[in-house]
C-alpha positions as CSV (number, residue, x, y, z in Angstrom):
1,M,11.2,34.4,-150.9
2,N,12.7,32.5,-148.1
3,K,11.9,28.8,-147.7
4,K,11.4,29.3,-144.0
5,V,8.4,31.6,-144.9
6,I,7.0,29.8,-147.9
7,F,6.9,26.2,-146.5
8,P,5.0,27.2,-143.3
9,A,2.6,29.3,-145.4
10,I,1.8,26.4,-147.6
11,I,1.3,24.1,-144.6
12,L,-1.0,26.6,-142.9
13,G,-3.0,27.1,-146.2
14,L,-3.4,23.3,-146.5
15,L,-4.5,23.0,-142.9
16,V,-7.0,25.7,-143.3
17,S,-8.3,24.2,-146.5
18,G,-8.6,20.9,-144.7
19,A,-10.4,22.5,-141.9
20,V,-12.9,24.2,-144.2
21,V,-13.6,20.9,-146.0
22,W,-13.9,19.1,-142.6
23,K,-16.2,21.8,-141.2
24,T,-18.5,21.9,-144.2
25,G,-19.0,18.2,-143.9
26,V,-17.7,17.3,-147.4
27,A,-15.3,14.9,-145.8
28,S,-17.9,13.3,-143.6
29,A,-20.4,13.2,-146.5
30,Y,-17.8,11.6,-148.8
31,F,-16.6,9.1,-146.2
32,G,-20.0,8.5,-144.7
33,G,-18.9,10.2,-141.4
34,S,-17.6,7.0,-139.9
35,T,-14.6,7.2,-137.5
36,E,-12.7,4.7,-139.6
37,H,-13.0,6.9,-142.7
38,Q,-12.2,10.1,-140.8
39,N,-9.0,8.3,-139.5
40,E,-8.1,7.4,-143.1
41,M,-8.6,11.0,-144.2
42,T,-6.4,12.2,-141.3
43,E,-3.7,9.8,-142.3
44,E,-3.9,10.9,-146.0
45,L,-3.8,14.6,-145.1
46,A,-0.8,13.9,-142.8
47,K,1.1,12.1,-145.6
48,K,0.3,14.9,-148.1
49,L,1.5,17.6,-145.6
50,N,4.5,15.5,-144.6
51,I,3.6,15.8,-140.9
52,S,2.4,13.4,-138.3
53,S,-1.3,12.3,-138.1
54,D,-1.2,13.5,-134.4
55,Q,-0.5,17.0,-135.6
56,V,-3.4,16.9,-138.1
57,E,-5.7,15.5,-135.4
58,T,-4.5,18.1,-132.9
59,A,-5.2,20.9,-135.4
60,M,-8.6,19.4,-136.3
61,E,-9.5,19.1,-132.6
62,E,-8.6,22.8,-132.0
63,I,-10.8,23.7,-134.9
64,R,-13.7,21.7,-133.7
65,T,-13.3,23.2,-130.2
66,E,-13.3,26.7,-131.7
67,H,-16.4,26.0,-133.7
68,Q,-18.2,24.5,-130.8
69,A,-17.5,27.7,-128.8
70,E,-18.7,29.8,-131.7
71,R,-21.9,27.8,-132.0
72,K,-22.5,27.9,-128.2
73,A,-22.3,31.7,-128.3
74,E,-24.5,31.9,-131.3
75,V,-27.1,29.5,-129.6
76,S,-26.9,31.5,-126.4
77,T,-27.7,34.7,-128.2
78,K,-30.6,33.1,-130.1
79,L,-31.9,31.7,-126.9
80,D,-31.8,35.1,-125.3
81,Q,-34.1,36.2,-128.1
82,A,-36.4,33.2,-127.4
83,V,-36.5,34.3,-123.8
84,S,-37.3,37.9,-124.9
85,D,-40.1,36.6,-127.1
86,A,-41.5,34.6,-124.2
87,V,-41.0,31.3,-126.1
88,I,-39.0,29.9,-123.2
89,T,-38.0,30.9,-119.7
90,A,-34.4,31.8,-118.6
91,E,-34.4,28.5,-116.7
92,Q,-35.3,26.6,-119.8
93,K,-32.6,28.4,-121.7
94,Q,-30.0,27.2,-119.2
95,K,-31.4,23.7,-119.4
96,I,-31.0,23.8,-123.2
97,L,-27.4,25.0,-123.0
98,D,-26.7,22.3,-120.5
99,K,-28.3,19.7,-122.7
100,I,-26.2,20.8,-125.7
101,A,-23.1,20.6,-123.6
102,E,-24.1,17.1,-122.5
103,N,-24.8,16.0,-126.1
104,Q,-21.4,17.3,-127.2
105,S,-19.6,15.3,-124.6
106,Q,-21.5,12.2,-125.7
107,K,-21.3,12.8,-129.4
108,S,-18.7,10.1,-130.2
109,A,-20.8,7.4,-128.4
110,E,-23.9,8.5,-130.3
111,K,-22.6,8.5,-133.9
112,G,-24.8,6.7,-136.3
113,Q,-27.9,7.1,-134.1
114,K,-29.2,10.4,-135.6
115,G,-32.9,9.2,-135.7
116,Q,-32.8,8.0,-132.1
117,N,-30.9,11.2,-131.0
118,R,-33.7,13.3,-132.6
119,E,-36.4,11.3,-130.8
120,N,-34.5,11.6,-127.5
121,M,-34.1,15.4,-128.0
122,E,-37.8,15.8,-128.8
123,Q,-38.7,13.9,-125.7
124,W,-36.3,15.9,-123.6
125,L,-37.8,19.1,-124.9
126,E,-41.3,17.9,-124.2
127,D,-40.3,16.8,-120.7
128,N,-38.9,20.2,-120.0
129,G,-42.0,22.1,-121.2
130,I,-40.3,23.5,-124.3
131,N,-42.2,23.6,-127.6
132,A,-40.0,21.9,-130.1
133,D,-41.4,23.6,-133.1
134,K,-41.1,27.1,-131.6
135,I,-37.5,26.6,-130.4
136,H,-36.5,25.2,-133.8
137,D,-37.1,28.6,-135.3
138,Y,-34.4,30.0,-133.0
139,I,-31.7,27.3,-132.8
140,G,-32.4,24.7,-135.5
141,F,-33.0,21.6,-133.4
142,G,-36.3,20.4,-132.1
143,G,-39.3,20.5,-134.2
144,R,-40.1,18.1,-137.0
145,N,-38.1,19.5,-139.9
146,G,-40.8,22.2,-140.2
147,Q,-43.4,19.7,-141.4
148,E,-45.9,20.5,-138.8
149,N,-45.3,24.2,-139.1
150,R,-45.9,24.1,-142.9
151,K,-49.1,22.0,-142.5
152,S,-50.5,24.5,-140.0
153,E,-49.8,27.6,-142.3
């Protein structure tokens, strides 16, 4: 085989493998999810691939963006079902989508505040007349980790 084909194929394979690890949270779990440790992982991956860390970061950002778009489409579909099931209104669906977009744009500023973010989201849902426990069944946020649902069953 030609080196012009093999080398890019290896690079692509390593980038995809890195993306899978990154997406599944193994890297974040291992490194504690801190920006400092993610930067270290980016540097290590760049060295192993013999490419710049900017190239690794660009590839990872593209992957994050793709996954966010996939998640948004998935959530929208599930929210359509929640509207059909009369759990929320179409207006509430749009508010939820807007809130998710807002949260994604603020995600870097909110790292390390998961408990606070959960409380803020629960309050936001309540303020907008959305039952957190019921919406959790559709899109996975809101509710109280299913604790109240299990108690009432």
